[in-house]
DOMISE-391717 format. One line per 5 residues: number of its first residue (from 1); their letters; for each residue x, y, z of N, C-alpha, C, O, CB. Coordinates in Angstrom, 3 decimals, padded with zeros to 6 digits. Glycine has a CB too. Example, Ala and Ser with C-alpha at 12.3 -4.5 7.8 and 13.67 -1.06 7.14 Angstrom:
2
1) AS) 013.190,-005.690,007.800,012.300,-004.500,007.800,013.200,-003.300,007.800,014.236,-003.319,008.465,011.308,-004.473,009.046  012.850,-002.250,007.080,013.670,-001.060,007.140,012.900,000.030,007.870,013.409,001.138,008.039,014.084,-000.598,005.725 $
***
This chain:
172
1) XXXXX) 004.957,002.838,-031.176,004.424,002.696,-030.241,004.286,004.087,-029.369,003.211,004.665,-029.212,005.025,001.667,-029.739  005.522,004.527,-028.833,005.456,005.555,-028.076,004.409,006.717,-028.569,003.655,007.200,-027.725,006.791,005.990,-027.962  004.346,007.269,-030.220,003.984,008.106,-030.489,001.696,007.516,-030.777,000.692,008.182,-031.029,005.248,008.602,-031.726  001.921,006.205,-030.564,000.331,005.709,-030.669,-000.436,005.367,-029.524,-001.446,004.669,-029.606,000.195,004.504,-031.443  000.115,005.950,-028.186,000.419,005.882,-027.104,-000.494,007.317,-026.252,-000.433,008.489,-026.623,002.022,005.794,-027.168 $
6) XXXXX) -000.977,006.999,-025.536,-001.264,008.702,-024.564,-000.019,008.308,-023.811,000.715,007.336,-023.634,-003.070,009.051,-023.250  -000.199,009.884,-023.375,001.103,010.234,-022.729,001.650,009.334,-021.410,002.803,009.430,-020.989,000.939,011.713,-022.280  000.666,008.478,-020.853,000.740,008.037,-019.606,002.035,007.091,-020.107,003.201,007.124,-019.714,-000.734,007.336,-018.919  001.366,006.187,-021.173,001.526,004.752,-021.173,002.909,005.130,-021.891,003.775,004.271,-021.725,000.270,003.665,-021.978  003.262,006.152,-022.592,004.428,006.882,-023.756,005.204,006.781,-022.718,006.156,006.002,-022.768,004.297,008.583,-024.580 $
11) XXXXX) 004.987,007.449,-021.719,006.641,007.398,-020.531,006.786,006.039,-019.869,007.940,005.821,-019.502,006.582,008.642,-018.908  005.889,005.042,-019.615,006.232,003.882,-019.351,006.978,003.244,-020.220,007.735,002.317,-019.930,005.339,003.279,-019.108  006.757,003.834,-021.638,007.664,002.379,-022.652,008.811,003.176,-023.057,009.662,002.691,-023.802,006.744,001.585,-024.403  008.933,004.957,-022.400,010.272,005.506,-022.782,010.970,004.227,-021.498,011.949,003.493,-021.625,010.529,007.667,-022.472  010.197,004.341,-020.549,011.463,003.800,-019.336,011.350,002.533,-019.845,012.431,001.986,-020.063,011.187,003.882,-017.401 $
16) XXXXX) 010.663,002.095,-020.022,011.158,000.556,-020.678,012.568,000.564,-021.942,013.446,-000.273,-021.730,009.540,-000.148,-021.635  012.721,001.372,-023.034,013.237,001.493,-023.358,014.830,001.953,-023.201,015.870,001.582,-023.745,012.571,001.661,-023.654  014.463,003.073,-022.056,015.822,003.752,-021.913,016.460,002.937,-020.859,017.691,002.943,-020.866,015.765,005.359,-021.504  015.688,002.035,-019.692,016.876,001.340,-018.841,016.659,000.233,-019.070,017.253,-000.206,-018.085,017.027,001.492,-017.379  016.117,-001.064,-019.796,016.141,-002.687,-019.673,015.377,-002.879,-018.689,015.518,-004.102,-018.683,017.484,-003.437,-019.410 $
21) XXXXX) 014.665,-002.686,-017.826,014.230,-002.605,-016.694,012.895,-003.443,-017.136,012.082,-003.274,-018.045,014.172,-001.113,-016.087  012.996,-004.221,-016.310,011.654,-005.775,-016.627,010.772,-004.327,-016.483,011.162,-003.260,-016.010,011.231,-007.716,-014.954  008.926,-004.804,-017.283,007.801,-004.555,-016.664,007.345,-004.311,-015.349,006.599,-003.372,-015.074,007.306,-005.242,-016.930  007.769,-005.124,-014.535,007.047,-005.200,-013.449,008.113,-004.479,-012.699,007.615,-004.097,-011.640,006.550,-006.622,-012.981  009.299,-004.146,-012.782,010.314,-002.773,-011.872,009.783,-001.549,-012.236,009.964,-000.577,-011.504,012.118,-002.588,-012.306 $
26) XXXXX) 008.981,-001.433,-013.544,008.986,000.310,-013.903,007.620,000.466,-013.278,007.366,001.619,-012.932,009.060,000.932,-015.832  006.692,-000.432,-013.060,005.412,-000.699,-012.754,005.172,-001.032,-011.105,004.139,-001.490,-010.616,005.012,-001.858,-013.683  006.673,-000.598,-010.246,006.577,-000.579,-008.561,007.205,000.322,-008.634,006.902,000.923,-007.603,007.068,-001.667,-007.506  007.973,000.952,-009.177,009.313,001.609,-008.890,008.212,003.014,-008.213,007.243,003.569,-008.731,010.646,001.935,-010.611  008.976,003.254,-006.698,008.102,004.916,-006.177,009.235,005.730,-005.570,010.398,005.337,-005.477,006.653,004.766,-004.697 $
31) XXXXX) 008.838,006.731,-005.227,009.561,007.993,-005.327,010.717,008.057,-004.313,011.594,008.921,-004.295,008.599,009.171,-005.109  010.556,006.755,-003.262,011.433,006.370,-002.446,012.236,005.420,-003.086,012.884,004.743,-002.288,010.903,005.957,-001.331  012.400,005.154,-004.236,013.334,004.322,-004.819,014.416,004.992,-005.626,015.515,004.564,-005.979,012.660,003.414,-005.603  013.711,006.378,-005.868,014.280,007.490,-006.942,016.113,008.203,-005.687,016.137,008.651,-004.540,012.353,009.299,-007.281  017.335,007.938,-006.763,018.259,008.683,-005.977,019.118,009.212,-007.215,019.893,008.696,-008.020,019.098,007.761,-004.772 $
36) XXXXX) 018.481,010.811,-006.921,018.885,011.267,-008.608,020.102,011.555,-008.612,020.698,011.488,-009.687,018.173,012.565,-009.307  020.929,012.025,-007.206,022.363,012.496,-007.243,023.156,011.379,-008.048,024.089,011.582,-008.824,022.994,012.712,-005.678  022.486,009.928,-007.641,023.490,008.557,-008.104,022.828,008.674,-009.763,023.664,008.319,-010.594,023.061,006.566,-007.010  021.452,009.118,-010.378,020.793,008.551,-011.294,020.535,007.226,-011.529,020.584,006.794,-012.681,021.188,008.898,-012.112  020.165,006.251,-010.246,019.658,005.455,-010.119,018.594,005.092,-009.487,018.506,005.549,-008.348,020.212,005.091,-010.002 $
41) XXXXX) 017.457,004.187,-009.964,016.515,003.859,-009.269,016.651,002.556,-007.926,017.028,001.553,-008.532,015.635,003.585,-010.343  016.555,002.328,-006.964,017.017,001.467,-005.939,016.070,000.884,-005.757,015.323,001.606,-005.097,017.535,001.909,-004.823  015.479,-000.342,-006.018,014.374,-001.527,-006.131,014.770,-002.389,-004.786,015.569,-003.300,-005.003,014.517,-002.574,-007.752  014.399,-002.256,-003.651,014.445,-003.497,-002.420,014.172,-004.465,-002.548,014.739,-005.517,-002.251,013.833,-003.487,-001.429  012.826,-004.153,-003.233,011.567,-005.687,-003.754,011.860,-005.761,-005.102,012.029,-004.734,-005.760,009.511,-005.442,-003.638 $
46) XXXXX) 011.931,-006.751,-005.533,012.217,-007.186,-006.711,012.265,-008.714,-007.182,012.931,-009.538,-006.554,013.282,-006.652,-006.882  011.601,-009.018,-008.205,012.229,-010.034,-008.739,013.109,-011.224,-008.193,012.779,-012.394,-008.001,012.804,-009.495,-009.424  014.123,-010.699,-008.029,015.488,-011.869,-007.875,016.158,-011.749,-006.246,017.146,-012.311,-005.774,017.023,-011.362,-009.222  014.973,-010.561,-005.480,015.563,-010.422,-004.414,016.521,-011.797,-003.498,017.586,-012.024,-002.924,014.453,-009.879,-003.753  015.294,-012.377,-003.872,015.831,-013.799,-002.727,016.813,-013.944,-003.075,017.775,-013.881,-002.310,015.221,-015.292,-002.657 $
51) XXXXX) 016.929,-014.201,-004.404,018.142,-014.919,-004.820,019.865,-014.165,-005.119,021.003,-014.629,-005.060,017.592,-015.527,-006.149  019.438,-013.146,-005.366,020.560,-011.750,-004.876,020.902,-011.552,-003.654,022.085,-011.589,-003.314,020.075,-010.363,-005.110  019.708,-011.259,-002.633,019.894,-010.488,-001.509,020.310,-009.029,-001.475,020.784,-008.504,-000.468,020.716,-011.108,-000.860  020.115,-008.420,-002.591,020.782,-007.100,-002.966,019.405,-006.483,-003.377,018.465,-007.219,-003.680,022.087,-007.145,-004.254  019.310,-005.222,-003.383,018.698,-004.472,-003.766,018.820,-004.421,-005.856,019.749,-004.841,-006.546,019.187,-003.301,-002.783 $
56) XXXXX) 017.838,-003.919,-006.203,018.181,-003.840,-007.908,018.462,-002.705,-008.081,017.763,-001.951,-007.405,017.102,-004.164,-008.998  019.284,-002.158,-008.776,019.862,-001.225,-009.083,019.443,-000.875,-010.739,019.946,-001.682,-011.521,021.254,-001.517,-008.707  018.730,000.038,-011.282,018.087,000.859,-012.509,019.023,001.984,-012.596,019.039,002.956,-011.842,016.453,001.419,-012.290  019.853,001.744,-013.658,020.525,002.973,-014.091,019.732,003.697,-015.190,019.052,003.289,-016.132,021.941,002.649,-014.595  020.115,005.119,-014.659,018.827,005.904,-015.801,019.757,007.028,-016.520,020.517,007.932,-016.172,017.172,006.902,-014.792 $
61) XXXXX) 019.418,006.633,-017.349,019.988,007.336,-018.577,019.404,009.082,-018.527,018.476,009.453,-017.808,019.357,006.389,-020.121  020.200,009.992,-019.471,019.781,011.751,-018.827,018.292,011.572,-019.523,017.455,012.185,-018.860,020.993,013.575,-019.656  017.583,010.733,-020.965,016.316,011.138,-021.333,015.721,010.283,-020.042,014.674,009.843,-020.518,015.796,010.750,-023.010  015.800,009.783,-018.628,015.024,009.561,-018.431,015.384,010.526,-016.319,014.916,010.198,-015.228,014.772,007.916,-019.071  015.922,011.158,-016.527,016.270,012.249,-015.324,015.214,012.870,-015.015,014.643,012.654,-013.946,017.277,013.337,-015.605 $
66) XXXXX) 014.791,013.723,-015.882,013.660,015.050,-015.918,012.089,013.920,-015.921,011.212,014.352,-015.173,013.892,016.383,-017.896  011.845,013.017,-016.433,011.110,012.555,-016.234,010.289,011.626,-015.064,009.105,011.352,-014.866,011.344,012.390,-016.930  011.849,011.228,-014.263,011.494,010.990,-013.269,011.413,011.897,-011.841,010.822,011.773,-010.768,012.059,010.117,-013.277  012.415,012.955,-012.488,012.063,014.253,-011.394,010.491,014.613,-011.350,009.754,014.656,-010.365,012.908,015.789,-011.910  010.208,014.846,-012.643,008.577,014.879,-012.473,007.684,014.104,-012.031,006.830,014.344,-011.177,008.048,014.985,-013.370 $
71) XXXXX) 007.938,012.835,-012.810,007.239,011.961,-011.552,006.930,011.580,-010.158,005.945,011.113,-009.586,007.441,011.328,-011.589  008.417,012.038,-009.729,008.514,012.043,-007.971,007.601,013.243,-007.175,006.918,013.107,-006.160,010.289,012.376,-007.474  007.843,014.527,-008.034,006.946,015.390,-007.605,005.492,015.277,-008.051,004.975,016.365,-007.796,007.420,016.539,-007.910  004.717,014.565,-008.528,003.402,014.279,-008.910,003.153,013.257,-008.296,001.935,013.134,-008.425,003.121,014.143,-010.201  003.610,012.233,-007.559,003.465,011.261,-006.943,004.455,010.466,-005.844,005.007,009.377,-006.004,003.183,010.691,-007.816 $
76) XXXXX) 004.509,011.420,-004.595,005.576,011.098,-003.454,005.596,010.132,-002.766,006.552,009.741,-002.097,005.659,011.852,-002.580  003.979,009.388,-002.907,004.109,008.067,-002.427,003.619,007.122,-003.440,003.148,007.502,-004.512,003.403,007.888,-001.157  003.734,005.849,-003.088,003.212,005.106,-004.108,003.581,004.908,-005.741,004.096,005.960,-006.120,002.126,005.507,-004.026  003.508,004.004,-006.760,004.261,003.999,-008.326,004.471,005.363,-008.823,003.944,006.390,-008.395,003.329,003.231,-009.547  005.062,005.275,-009.498,005.558,007.039,-010.159,004.836,006.474,-011.659,004.285,007.424,-012.215,007.990,007.634,-010.302 $
81) XXXXX) 004.727,005.423,-012.299,003.913,005.922,-013.105,002.404,004.809,-013.279,002.069,003.682,-012.914,004.839,006.182,-014.435  001.910,005.788,-013.954,000.284,005.405,-013.526,-000.083,005.635,-014.775,000.659,005.914,-015.717,-000.662,006.339,-012.308  -001.630,005.476,-014.779,-002.348,005.523,-016.110,-003.126,006.678,-016.359,-002.571,007.471,-015.599,-003.224,004.425,-016.270  -004.081,007.341,-016.935,-004.045,008.879,-016.967,-005.622,008.731,-016.441,-006.470,009.347,-017.088,-003.641,009.813,-018.680  -005.992,008.045,-015.449,-006.802,008.203,-013.991,-006.038,008.371,-012.673,-006.509,008.514,-011.545,-007.654,006.931,-013.725 $
86) XXXXX) -004.583,008.317,-013.113,-003.845,008.371,-012.005,-003.896,007.048,-010.959,-003.549,007.081,-009.779,-004.285,009.599,-011.373  -004.406,005.898,-011.675,-004.180,004.923,-010.953,-002.857,004.331,-011.604,-002.517,004.577,-012.762,-005.387,004.047,-010.864  -001.895,003.227,-010.406,-000.909,002.504,-010.633,-001.043,001.708,-012.129,-002.183,001.736,-012.592,-000.802,001.647,-009.440  -000.340,001.222,-012.689,-000.314,000.208,-013.791,-000.062,-001.110,-013.160,000.950,-001.427,-012.535,000.784,000.517,-014.887  -001.080,-001.822,-013.392,-001.219,-003.044,-013.208,-000.665,-003.960,-014.445,-000.730,-003.630,-015.629,-002.578,-003.202,-012.903 $
91) XXXXX) 000.041,-005.500,-013.805,000.058,-006.071,-015.204,-001.145,-006.650,-016.047,-001.013,-007.397,-017.016,000.911,-007.070,-015.137  -002.007,-006.319,-015.672,-002.917,-006.943,-016.851,-003.508,-005.429,-017.775,-003.877,-005.462,-018.949,-004.491,-008.032,-016.003  -003.479,-004.368,-017.033,-003.552,-003.310,-017.616,-002.527,-003.175,-018.840,-002.875,-002.914,-019.992,-003.439,-002.383,-016.649  -001.065,-003.416,-018.367,-000.099,-003.076,-019.380,-000.206,-004.664,-020.534,000.462,-004.566,-021.563,001.676,-002.737,-018.460  -000.739,-005.565,-020.404,-000.632,-006.547,-021.382,-002.078,-006.068,-022.118,-001.877,-006.241,-023.320,-000.484,-008.233,-020.743 $
96) XXXXX) -003.273,-005.609,-021.951,-004.165,-004.571,-022.593,-003.893,-004.000,-023.510,-004.267,-004.103,-024.678,-004.477,-003.712,-022.000  -002.927,-003.083,-022.816,-002.296,-001.480,-023.502,-002.121,-002.087,-024.768,-002.828,-001.952,-025.767,-000.607,-000.636,-022.821  -000.716,-003.027,-024.561,-000.138,-003.566,-025.702,-000.560,-004.411,-026.155,000.404,-004.810,-026.808,000.838,-003.847,-025.688  -001.550,-005.259,-026.396,-002.533,-005.893,-027.425,-003.571,-004.649,-027.994,-004.279,-004.651,-029.001,-003.486,-007.222,-026.606  -003.459,-004.019,-027.376,-004.315,-002.557,-027.938,-003.881,-002.380,-029.074,-004.438,-002.586,-030.153,-004.126,-001.114,-027.186 $
101) XXXXX) -002.209,-001.739,-028.704,-001.442,-000.788,-029.852,-000.463,-002.176,-030.825,000.630,-002.073,-031.383,-000.068,000.722,-028.816  -000.849,-002.685,-030.778,000.064,-004.166,-031.973,-001.496,-004.057,-032.200,-001.467,-003.088,-032.959,001.154,-006.274,-031.239  -002.680,-004.328,-032.095,-004.001,-004.188,-033.414,-003.718,-002.871,-033.879,-003.378,-002.798,-035.060,-005.879,-004.245,-032.874  -003.786,-001.695,-033.148,-003.419,-000.971,-033.697,-002.934,-000.164,-035.004,-003.379,000.605,-035.856,-003.179,-001.119,-033.269  -001.429,-000.992,-034.532,-000.288,-000.375,-034.999,000.004,-001.617,-036.542,000.773,-001.359,-037.469,001.097,-000.299,-033.499 $
106) XXXXX) -000.976,-003.121,-036.403,-000.262,-004.284,-036.920,000.880,-004.850,-036.911,001.513,-005.289,-037.871,-000.297,-004.292,-037.756  001.262,-004.836,-035.346,002.186,-005.509,-035.183,002.331,-007.185,-034.812,001.301,-007.731,-034.418,002.618,-004.799,-034.446  003.117,-007.707,-034.886,003.117,-009.344,-034.513,002.540,-009.880,-033.263,002.251,-008.833,-032.684,004.506,-009.859,-034.427  002.272,-010.614,-032.664,001.927,-011.098,-031.704,003.246,-011.165,-030.511,002.840,-011.041,-029.355,001.318,-012.315,-032.189  004.473,-011.311,-030.638,005.515,-011.213,-029.841,005.694,-009.737,-029.384,006.441,-009.465,-028.444,006.669,-011.761,-030.521 $
111) XXXXX) 005.267,-009.158,-029.799,005.564,-007.624,-029.493,004.964,-007.425,-028.215,003.800,-007.056,-028.370,004.951,-006.531,-030.580  005.343,-007.537,-026.797,005.365,-007.349,-025.859,005.579,-006.654,-025.026,005.363,-005.583,-025.592,005.550,-007.725,-025.762  005.908,-006.366,-023.864,006.404,-005.004,-023.008,007.631,-005.469,-022.653,008.439,-004.572,-022.411,005.509,-004.487,-021.606  008.045,-006.627,-022.541,009.044,-007.036,-022.094,010.071,-007.574,-023.758,011.269,-007.853,-023.724,008.519,-008.214,-020.872  009.416,-007.590,-024.730,010.141,-007.258,-025.736,011.241,-005.669,-025.918,012.098,-005.570,-026.796,009.064,-007.361,-026.667 $
116) XXXXX) 011.067,-005.036,-025.317,012.143,-003.601,-025.072,013.051,-003.990,-024.019,014.138,-003.416,-024.063,011.327,-002.044,-024.499  012.857,-004.939,-022.947,013.589,-005.670,-022.933,015.206,-006.268,-023.460,016.297,-005.714,-023.324,012.900,-006.000,-023.075  014.833,-007.755,-024.172,015.411,-007.982,-024.899,015.971,-006.759,-025.897,017.178,-006.548,-025.774,014.787,-008.873,-025.259  015.311,-005.978,-026.805,016.025,-005.913,-027.465,016.747,-004.422,-026.988,017.326,-003.775,-027.860,015.448,-006.206,-028.691  016.702,-003.976,-025.784,017.937,-003.329,-025.053,019.350,-004.253,-024.639,020.455,-003.760,-024.416,017.326,-002.765,-023.664 $
121) XXXXX) 019.081,-005.403,-024.608,019.989,-006.499,-024.818,020.286,-006.567,-025.852,021.483,-006.285,-025.802,019.692,-007.597,-024.532  020.054,-006.745,-026.805,020.300,-007.195,-028.355,021.272,-005.664,-028.810,022.303,-005.716,-029.481,018.411,-007.465,-029.464  020.647,-004.348,-028.257,021.249,-003.353,-028.948,022.908,-003.145,-028.181,023.923,-002.699,-028.716,020.165,-001.964,-028.867  022.719,-003.641,-026.777,024.079,-003.383,-026.023,025.093,-004.226,-026.350,026.241,-003.847,-026.582,023.983,-003.484,-024.597  024.679,-005.479,-026.381,025.046,-006.189,-027.173,026.171,-006.349,-028.419,027.311,-006.801,-028.532,024.204,-006.253,-027.380 $
126) XXXXX) 025.034,-005.621,-029.401,025.829,-005.700,-030.529,026.714,-004.396,-030.743,027.687,-004.405,-031.497,024.935,-005.968,-031.698  026.346,-003.367,-030.088,026.602,-002.245,-029.950,028.059,-002.208,-028.887,028.591,-001.192,-028.442,025.268,-001.587,-029.499  028.491,-003.670,-028.656,030.106,-003.261,-028.432,030.157,-003.445,-026.412,031.182,-003.572,-025.742,030.489,-001.034,-029.210  028.613,-003.395,-025.853,028.919,-003.062,-024.170,029.234,-005.233,-024.009,028.752,-006.229,-024.548,026.763,-001.980,-022.852  030.313,-004.941,-022.936,030.516,-006.294,-022.941,029.161,-007.454,-022.023,028.262,-006.919,-021.374,032.091,-006.331,-022.235 $
131) XXXXX) 029.255,-008.852,-022.131,028.155,-009.443,-021.794,027.945,-009.126,-019.930,026.864,-009.261,-019.357,028.349,-011.105,-022.335  029.343,-008.660,-019.188,029.476,-008.423,-018.101,029.105,-007.135,-017.729,028.847,-006.915,-016.546,030.518,-008.720,-017.835  029.043,-006.317,-018.499,028.293,-005.411,-018.055,026.733,-005.452,-018.436,025.845,-005.325,-017.593,028.901,-004.304,-018.440  026.528,-005.626,-019.675,025.007,-005.862,-019.397,024.384,-006.366,-017.966,023.688,-005.813,-017.115,024.595,-006.890,-020.374  024.989,-007.744,-018.104,024.754,-008.518,-016.776,024.139,-007.426,-015.518,023.129,-007.528,-014.823,026.364,-009.245,-016.275 $
136) XXXXX) 024.837,-006.731,-015.546,024.513,-005.445,-014.518,023.572,-004.786,-014.877,022.514,-004.862,-014.253,025.503,-004.439,-014.319  023.689,-004.058,-015.854,022.633,-003.549,-016.251,021.137,-004.230,-016.337,020.140,-003.514,-016.425,023.026,-003.185,-017.294  021.068,-005.437,-016.311,020.188,-005.810,-016.297,019.849,-006.775,-015.048,019.153,-007.777,-015.218,020.136,-006.138,-017.385  020.335,-006.453,-013.872,020.548,-006.970,-012.914,020.405,-008.300,-012.739,019.534,-008.709,-011.971,020.057,-006.442,-012.257  021.376,-009.319,-013.536,021.549,-009.868,-013.605,022.874,-010.411,-012.522,023.899,-009.730,-012.509,021.299,-009.723,-014.598 $
141) XXXXX) 022.779,-011.671,-011.626,024.015,-011.536,-010.520,024.932,-011.972,-011.331,026.058,-011.518,-011.131,024.005,-012.398,-009.067  024.793,-012.763,-012.244,026.070,-012.992,-012.949,025.407,-013.050,-014.562,024.269,-012.693,-014.864,026.963,-014.563,-012.347  026.449,-013.600,-015.489,026.723,-013.896,-016.974,025.998,-014.597,-017.779,025.694,-014.312,-018.938,027.737,-014.441,-017.145  025.531,-016.119,-016.782,025.071,-017.367,-017.359,023.602,-016.931,-018.302,023.518,-017.312,-019.470,024.772,-018.552,-015.991  022.854,-016.378,-017.871,021.228,-016.316,-018.380,021.805,-015.661,-020.044,021.594,-016.096,-021.176,019.859,-014.889,-017.130 $
146) XXXXX) 022.630,-014.399,-019.539,022.640,-013.646,-021.220,023.708,-014.355,-021.803,023.705,-014.331,-023.034,023.018,-011.792,-021.388  024.645,-014.997,-021.248,025.591,-016.030,-022.123,025.010,-016.872,-023.130,025.408,-016.984,-024.289,026.265,-017.013,-021.263  023.583,-017.727,-022.346,022.920,-018.367,-022.882,022.131,-017.883,-023.920,021.937,-018.731,-024.792,022.430,-018.838,-022.143  021.543,-016.659,-024.144,020.687,-016.410,-024.830,021.157,-015.092,-025.650,020.583,-014.807,-026.701,019.539,-016.386,-024.052  022.055,-014.414,-025.220,022.541,-013.686,-026.150,024.386,-013.750,-026.661,024.863,-013.027,-027.537,022.071,-012.383,-025.602 $
151) XXXXX) 024.959,-014.512,-026.073,026.273,-015.016,-026.518,027.016,-014.744,-027.789,028.180,-014.359,-027.896,026.173,-016.231,-026.511  026.066,-015.032,-028.823,026.388,-015.201,-029.940,026.168,-013.947,-030.817,026.559,-013.585,-031.927,025.787,-016.282,-030.314  025.423,-013.470,-029.906,025.590,-011.363,-030.613,026.576,-010.732,-030.409,027.128,-009.876,-031.101,024.642,-010.082,-029.977  026.950,-011.353,-028.949,028.718,-010.531,-028.307,029.585,-011.228,-029.443,029.979,-010.405,-030.269,029.538,-011.181,-026.194  029.855,-012.118,-029.616,030.463,-013.067,-029.947,030.715,-012.438,-031.403,031.687,-011.685,-031.460,029.746,-014.414,-029.709 $
156) XXXXX) 029.961,-012.637,-032.634,029.481,-011.900,-033.702,029.924,-010.058,-033.688,030.362,-009.465,-034.674,027.817,-012.205,-033.611  029.658,-009.394,-032.254,029.890,-008.281,-032.716,031.617,-008.000,-033.021,032.166,-007.465,-033.984,029.210,-007.377,-031.733  032.245,-008.670,-031.631,033.625,-008.659,-031.731,034.339,-009.437,-032.822,035.565,-009.330,-032.876,034.075,-009.067,-030.567  033.725,-010.188,-033.673,034.311,-011.134,-034.745,034.491,-009.785,-035.931,035.592,-009.462,-036.376,033.051,-012.693,-035.272  033.356,-009.189,-036.270,032.661,-008.509,-036.719,033.929,-007.053,-037.124,034.297,-006.517,-038.168,031.360,-008.415,-035.664 $
161) XXXXX) 034.214,-006.895,-035.835,035.046,-005.218,-035.226,036.227,-005.474,-035.775,036.821,-004.568,-036.359,035.326,-004.812,-033.304  036.909,-007.086,-035.655,038.027,-007.445,-036.122,038.087,-007.708,-037.694,039.186,-007.516,-038.214,038.373,-008.514,-035.379  037.135,-008.087,-038.437,036.711,-008.110,-040.007,037.370,-006.941,-040.234,038.433,-006.945,-040.855,035.043,-008.095,-040.496  036.726,-005.625,-039.681,036.602,-004.425,-040.239,037.681,-004.106,-040.306,038.309,-003.892,-041.343,035.892,-003.561,-039.742  038.235,-003.989,-038.708,039.503,-003.315,-038.584,040.889,-004.014,-040.043,041.908,-003.536,-040.542,039.996,-003.732,-036.665 $
166) XXXXX) 040.160,-005.245,-040.198,041.345,-006.180,-041.002,041.239,-005.758,-042.833,041.992,-006.082,-043.752,040.881,-008.254,-040.703  040.093,-004.997,-042.832,039.338,-004.746,-044.015,040.231,-002.891,-044.090,040.958,-002.438,-044.973,037.159,-004.957,-043.700  039.958,-002.519,-043.338,040.460,-000.999,-043.233,041.982,-001.461,-042.739,042.617,-000.513,-042.277,039.457,000.166,-041.959  042.463,-002.326,-042.743,043.914,-002.144,-042.949,044.196,-002.153,-044.277,044.953,-001.399,-044.889,044.729,-003.125,-042.310  043.617,-002.947,-044.636,043.901,-003.577,-046.559,043.956,-001.709,-046.746,045.105,-001.271,-046.693,041.872,-004.915,-047.879 $
171) XX) 043.109,-000.899,-046.902,042.890,-000.082,-047.338,044.362,000.795,-047.213,044.966,001.103,-048.240,041.687,000.266,-046.842  044.757,001.079,-046.174,045.813,001.916,-046.341,046.915,002.157,-047.341,047.736,003.054,-047.151,046.281,001.752,-045.506 $
***
């Protein structure tokens, strides 16, 4: 999808992939939210602020540090992520762009921006990241939602690692 996108939307998709943030969080992140020394975006306004009463911390991978620095220079005020006309991405514009990309690439209807977040969680849990660590990366106040929706992945990974270790010990 990234290769089939214009540079502005490709960067939006990269941010989804690298951070696991909600599309709405990436849409609103501004220069004032960027703490490059700590390698984070610190969102004071976000989806769960009323529940958590805490800012949402989005941890940046190395792959997102330079793009973030560049965006802060380009857009010192207002949202960092913008379309080719320099306008902030709207929810509808993201939805329309994803629909066009799905049609262009022949992808299923479930291919939506939020799917990047699900993939991030799935990859993390099947890669051995604990549910507690994934909950923090995804901005959840506890592990309940992840356990309900992804718990089977974490359990499977742990079980299969034991199986692999057992098999490995048979070869010795």
